[in-house]
Structure formats: structure tokens, C-alpha cells
Residue, then its C-alpha position, 0 to 999 in steps of 0.5 A: m500500500n505504501i508504494v502505491k501511495q508514494l507513487a500517487k502522491s504527485i496526483e493527489g487532488a487531481s481527480r485521476n485514476i490509477t490501475t493496480d494489479n492483484f499484488f497491490t489492490s485492497t479495499q483499504l487502499a481504494e478507500d485511502m485513495l478516494k480520500k485523496q480524490i484518486t479513483m482506483v481500478g484493480t484485480i484482487r486475489q481470490n484469497n484476499l480477506d477483503i472479498p466477501n464469501e458471496m463473491k468467491p468462486s462457487l460451483s453452485r453459481e452459473v458459469h459466466s455469471f457475475l455479481f456486484a458488491l457495493r460498499e459506499h463508493i467501492t464496487m466489486v465485480 
């Protein structure tokens, strides 16, 4: 998280967007970036504790289906 925050320091308050891979992405980082007027798009690892159980892969879910999870200003698909 600190690496992304340091790299994004120069665009704070500029209403920009950053893209992260699954090594850096977390809901906490997304929340921190929003406070600095920076939006974020990223992939997240399946074993990340931020992922609700309903969003994790399931054999009972139809193939190629998708879910949306919303929390304030954060959306997870």
C-alpha cells in the first residue's frame, strides 16, 4: 500500500485514476485513495480477506455469471 501511495502522491487532488494489479489492490487502499480524490481500478486475489464469501468462486453459481458488491463508493465485480 505504501508504494502505491508514494507513487500517487504527485496526483493527489487531481481527480485521476490509477490501475493496480492483484499484488497491490485492497479495499483499504481504494478507500485511502478516494480520500485523496484518486479513483482506483484493480484485480484482487481470490484469497484476499477483503472479498466477501458471496463473491468467491462457487460451483453452485452459473458459469459466466457475475455479481456486484457495493460498499459506499467501492464496487466489486
